[in-house]
C-alpha positions, -999 to +999 in steps of 0.1 A: +000+322-573-031+341-579-018+376-564-052+391-570-072+364-552-049+366-522-054+408-518-090+400-520-089+375-491-065+402-477-091+427-479-116+406-463-097+398-435-090+434-430-128+444-433-139+413-408-109+425-380-120+462-383-152+455-376-148+441-345-127+469-331-153+493-344-180+473-325-162+482-295-165+520-300-199+518-311-212+506-281-196+536-262-226+555-279-255+531-282-265+503-261-259+467-267-294+458-278-298+487-301-264+485-317-268+448-324-305+450-336-298+478-363-268+463-378-285+435-397-312+457-412-284+482-424-266+449-437-296+437-455-298+471-476-265+460-492-270+421-496-304+420-515-296+443-542-264+427-545-281+394-546-307+406-571-278+417-595-258+387-593-264+349-586-296+355-570-309+335-539-311+303-553-318+270-527-329+238-531-354+232-507-373+244-475-352+220-457-322+233-466-335+268-454-342+254-423-308+242-417-295+278-428-318+294-403-304+275-374-270+282-385-277+319-390-294+319-354-264+304-339-240+324-361-251+358-365-270+361-334-258+340-306-225+343-317-229+379-325-241+385-289-214+369-268-188+387-287-207+421-284-211+413-245-170+401-245-157+431-260-176+454-239-163+443-208-129+432-220-099+448-240-107+447-277-074+427-286-084+402-264-117+397-271-112+398-307-082+374-309-101+351-288-131+353-312-110+349-342-098+314-334-130+304-351-112+287-380-096+261-355-131+252-340-139+248-375-115+223-385-121+204-348-162+203-360-153+191-393-130+163-375-160+156-351-193+159-373-181+156-410-158+128-405-125+142-417-092+125-406-073+148-379-038+156-391-008+162-368-015+201-378-044+201-355-025+190-325-001+216-332-023+241-341-042+234-306-013+237-284-006+271-299-039+284-298-047+272-265-014+285-253-022+317-268-057+321-251-040+311-215-017+340-222-044+363-232-066+353-202-036+367-177-021+331-174-017+317-136-026+350-119-060+353-137-075+330-108-067+351-082-074+384-099-105+405-095-101+423-128-134+427-143-122+432-178-114+391-175-150+384-172-154+391-211-126+364-221-147+332-219-177+346-238-151+356-266-138+323-267-173+308-268-180+333-296-153+316-315-163+281-310-198+290-321-184+306-352-164+280-361-187+252-353-212+265-375-190+258-407-204+225-407-243+237-418-225+260-440-211+233-456-240+211-460-262+241-474-235+254-499-228+216-511-266+214-515-275+239-542-276+270-519-260+299-534-233+320-509-254+351-512-286+330-503-269+317-471-256+350-463-291+367-465-309+340-447-281+338-416-283+381-416-321+380-420-325+354-389-302+377-371-324+408-377-354+389-366-341+376-334-326+407-324-360+428-333-375+403-308-353+411-283-352+447-288-392+447-285-391+429-252-360+450-239-378+481-246-411+471-231-398+456-200-364+471-190-357+506-205-359+525-240-334+516-266-307+542-268-296+555-300-268+584-314-260+596-347-227+586-341-235+552-329-257+548-359-228+554-384-204+530-368-233+504-368-237+511-405-203+510-413-197+476-395-226+461-410-212+470-445-175+460-437-185+426-420-218+412-433-214+426-467-180+439-481-161+410-464-182+382-474-182+396-510-143+402-512-136+364-499-164+348-521-148+372-551-113+354-541-127+321-538-139+324-576-101+330-587-083+307-562-092+274-545-097+278-505-069+259-498-047+290-511-066+314-493-072+300-461-042+307-445-048+345-450-073+344-419-044+336-400-037+375-404-070+386-389-061+388-350-030+405-361-050+434-378-074+433-352-047+437-326-035+465-347-065+482-348-070+480-310-037+499-307-045+523-334-078+533-331-085+525-294-050+533-277-047+504-262-014+492-245-013+456-246+013+442-221+042+416-233+022+386-224-011+395-242+010+404-274+029+367-270-010+351-267-019+370-300+010+359-319+003+321-307-034+325-316-023+337-350+001+310-358-022+284-350-049+299-370-025+304-399-014+265-393-050+254-395-055+275-429-022+264-447-015+228-437-049+212-428 
């Protein structure tokens, strides 16, 4: 067993989970549009120098670049939009856990679109993930509840589905010669352009963008941990060990997000929510370990 590779993958999971929880804090100090628009720009400050100093931004054609742009739009822009709205409306431990079901939906997408053969673990993971989502959404009482925090639950789940499905174009681009850092650059740059256009429209038609030094600091930190450091740690781990060994580590992300929501946001999850987090984590772990 490659201990270093597992530690790198674990570090990536911690970075991604931490960024998700910090986003809720950042949204308290900045408007959603301004917070979301500045993060890709901050991320490029780290991604571009790293790419130039390492493997470079190699690709095999503009057709592949077009696919990466589409994937970046869906993943880094639409997915991020859904998640940020969700975590603004709902408790962080619920929104982050449901968004982190992405590995499960990625496996479903691989079965549906890449022709991969479904295994028994897919069905077991589906039961766990869906059961966990049911408990996180409040169970049968949610339908009659007027709790406004529940409005973010379907958006968080939609973000997880979208992040999972975009594994299909990602695999296609990487298997056709695009370097991982090039794929990351294109995705982040696409998100930056998309959010920039939204920011211009929002500022000119609705209200001025709202910034604060504290919010900018959190935006910089989340851009560094999620878009850059998390990806670098994960890719470094993949150089040392196969993905099949490291994928189960993704199952720890909901648990880390749950822990950070308690420590940093002082959330007090109910027993039902805690059970939901554990069920989702188990489902994501199974996907990584045995699929």
